[in-house]
Steps between C-alpha positions, in 0.01 A plus 500: 500500500495459870740677736606151627643414156703825487621434868597143428713608204655783700600256791643254246711758315587747778829345605630487147398876437691588802792299405524681166487832671740411765755378250534848371391735787588310824277681748224255615273787636506699180448182285213384706329835483533506106384134483201582712414783265516267208267254685251782544527591123435143421197471723342796295632416144465119504157533619419690182723335244577154655822353620773553243677201341813596696374635833855474655650713218216749526546537876871541474462757235236718690693459819829610357348796348340605821834451677682717241223772525541505882875539476481782238245683713719491814786745442655398826580168345622640170834330554321156450290612204767409230522134632136447539410670164724256329251237584229606262246240404653253261844507672627148529536537881126571531381239249295210636694194555529306184566152655370325793840475663535868520144534627583246771819690597291830525252315737775361717681835518187668603443245779854534613492891507175509703646243750830696545666418831494870587128491544296371787269201429171708511660749254625202281138361494350830420730578223477162339131521498510857342781451246475138412152423583351828349277566791403865583601651828132493608467131426809420699392733793168321521655156498734591788224703704683825495406842363611573142708788613695263726570261214606790278742607764631136522543476132673850487739397782591177329574685161732740687672218693576333158634813354711569809634141483589525141282208407526436124257332266728205431538138620750466796815285468469131477617483865234749625207364293390207720449736804305750296276225354442376855382852592263512211355163594455619863320791371266297278442251778428769750241650272337170451496424867342834589230429242440139609460592856465876579716588798234760615149629401159363452567263211690170519623516149577747213488325162639790326828466695519127456424533125761766455763302693431194276500714180846672602654158601398370155666777330817438688483122443462585117809726526722238677342157422791298632495652859370225715400720789292735280319200372453368857339829595270511210393134578445582864275794412306297250432211733417727797269701282313196378325489847381865462127439436467278827700720741213717607123458539297824545832679592583255760813292509467132398798286626667253275350200668150626423538627137315336220775357291278411210498895440870529490636619169639187328655688216722703745582198690609311179710804389671531844568122519633506139754772588628303799535185301723689262731687761525261801696232311774752429590485856552866590226499745425828690231623740247600237523143331454335846212732599348408156547137556327524830209688330496228231452225762199691634359559159523143386335372813142418439409557865638639809516153666692364197783759522843352505605677813826291535617634154407855591682463830822370308466801265483749798799335650689561163368848489627562853853416392488698176314817639474479871263728684235518769208482254641185333535351865132585557379338188725205565345463834147468346631234256675316773184495714297349228755245398636397854291671767405849634747453802807503263345804335458678822854413598624640187326836528573544873820696434315738273332659795832621616534695168336850555395537142342152489333557833336809350387313179151371525571192301736378765218485750251373244714202413574432886125510565430253216764254636362546856161430382620181334645371827163586690636811696196704429563775759850545360380502143220754594758737644745467207205554247405808704857635490528432127179689448622808701818506280346453164457819292288329234128526575405158343778332686382667829137370438641148425715493815221643724263238356743226605510666860109479499488147384763368762330706774168330428672155503695560831 
């Protein structure tokens, strides 16, 4: 049996194992440690004996025993021994979920706990990847280009913050739940975005991050199938990821206009469109559904030239009403320039240059350069591309932008 098989089972079952432990013990750090020891035991025993018929039950049993052993060995925590010892394997609180509804609740509670409002967004992301995604500290550190020690400290601080905030393993009230789910979606989308286009470093993409974001969002969608924005977020990721094979060539960025659409993943496109067709008629349209609808227009356009830019422009106008923001304005300007003209797009983004954060963002200058190039202002476009390249932290994006500078310089 390969290590990958064991790892896949662990990543699938880890949130349910943690949920069973948390229902009895309550301390996320201790439960994560015990669950990790169970995973290490599985890696050894399952290689020899094969995956058991009930891997979740096996992991819960081993993890609960490790947790009990640790508490019994620590006399300083003797006051907690009686409560934890009551959770011997076979206790109903530690039993694997017997029905899908309970398993779905476990998954949702894990998401909500890891995205508790007391945590910073980076801590929410790290904790979600570790506790819900089943990724190791080293894997998360590698994905975010930080030393393992730094990521360990981040996770430790996150657990301490949860403990100090009195965060419980339970669903929040009906009034609080929408905001908490919104935070979970933000974390999943942030994870996907970072994988789709790395904010820094030598690689444009990280498929492990995008794949994990899609997997986690699928799990969330399975737990709350009637939540339209969760469905919209999943559709957005699937439609965007359908272009994965064509986004780079020899490590270099390939813009959407130049991608080979025959290589786009038709299965992902079909799934994403089908999800949208189910949820959009309900009428509860949010930002993720609108982003997904825009991605669907691109995905269903056989060529760049045949793209329905008027429809995309309308969708961005709707998005600007539902979830206004400078990045929405920037994207809307591109759609407007393609459907009406580049001058209108330039007029729309002009105020963004007065926004300090957007003035420091490379994409503001890259879009402005593209629109200036469209109206024939090559010197202005060259200068904007150069500024964008200076601000970009991603090496592939720097290469692409500097290449645009060289091309325009040769033409000028």
